[in-house]
Structures are given as structure tokens and as C-alpha cells.
N, C-alpha and C positions, 0 to 999 in steps of 0.2 A: 282405327284409333278414337275413343271417344273422347267427347272433349275434356273431362274429367285427366284424363291421362294426356294430354296435348299441353291441358294447363301444367300438371306437374312436371311433364317432360321440358314446360318452360321457365319454370321453375328453379330447378336442379342444374339446366344448362347458365342461366344468367347468374347465378350462385357460382360455379365452378369460373366463371369468364371474371367474375367481383373477384374468386379468389386467387385464379391464375395470372389476372393483368399486370402487376406488379412483377411477377417472379418472371415474364414472358418480357416485358420490357414493352407489353402496350400500352399501359397508362400510366402515370406516375407522376409526383411531384417531386424534385430533388433536393433536397433541404440544402446541401451544399453550395450546388449551383443557382437557387434560388428561383427554378423555372420549370414549366411541365416538359416532360418527355412522353411524347408521342409516336407510337410505332417505332422507337428507337431513335429517334429526332428531335433534339432539341426545341422547343415551341419558345420562342422568343420574340419579340418589336422588332429588335435587331436598328437600333437608334445609336449606338454608341457612336459608330464614324459620324453620325450626324453631330452630336454631342459636341465633338472635338473638331470640328470645321469643316466637314467635309461635306456638306449638301447644307439645303436652303430649307426653308417652311412646309414646300410642295411635298419634298421628298417626307418629310416626318409627316405629315396631313395622309400622303398615301398609306404609308406603311402603320398608322394606327389604324386608319380606316379598314386597312383588308387584312391585320391582323388581330385585331380587338374588335372593331364594333360589325365588323361581316359576320364573323362566328357568333358572336353575342348573338346579331339580329336574327340569325339563320335558326339558331338554338331556340329563340324563344317563337319564333314562329312556325317550326317543325315541332315544339311541345304543344303549342295550342293546338295545332292542328290534331294531332294525337289524342288529346285530352277530349277536343269537340268530335272526336268521330268514334272514339271509343268508351265513353263514359264521362267520368267525373266532371260536369259541365254546371256545378254551383260551386255559389263563392268559397264555403267551407273546403270542396274538393279543391280548386285553385289554393289557398291558403296549405291546404295538406301536402300539396305537390312542391308549390314555392319554396315551403320550409326546408321538407327533405333534399331540393335541389340545391337551396342555400348551405345546407349541410355537409352535402357534397364538396362544394367548392371549398370548404374551408382548409 
């Protein structure tokens, strides 16, 4: 398989994943529930019990760190590593990719 064929295959596979991800419940944002669904599981911070007196500030800090900050930092670090390794290592490239990812998060 040539490099051109591999690139076309990768583009087709990514497009198919993009099309079928919501249908297969792989990754979607549920508007009625107000949170993400990842691999069929609800992805929330789960601090409702703490809001109603079931925990303390340490529990809140651990949940926010492990469910919001840690995945966010991992996403940024892995993205930066991939960008550095596979090309787009210019300011324009960073801005373009940041705008693309921020559009996906809306």
C-alpha cells in the first residue's frame, strides 16, 4: 500500500467514525441530559450528592481534578505531542488546530 492510499484510507476511516460515532453511542453530547455520553456511559462530574451535604471540599477537589482537569491536561499534552511529532509546529498551525478543536467542543 502506497503512502497516498494509506492517507486516503485513513481519511475515509476517520470520516466513517465521525458519521457513526453518534449512531453507535461512542461519543455524543445529549442536550436533554446536559452532558456527554462516551462509550454509552454518562460523563459527568457527579458532585450532586456533595452539593446537598453529602461530602466535603476534598471530595469536590478530587472529583473535579480527576474528571475535568486531568482529562483536559492529558488531551492538551497528547495533542501537543502529536503536533510536534507529525508536523504543524508553527504558530499558524497551532491557531488553526486550536480553532478546529474549540469548534468541536461547542
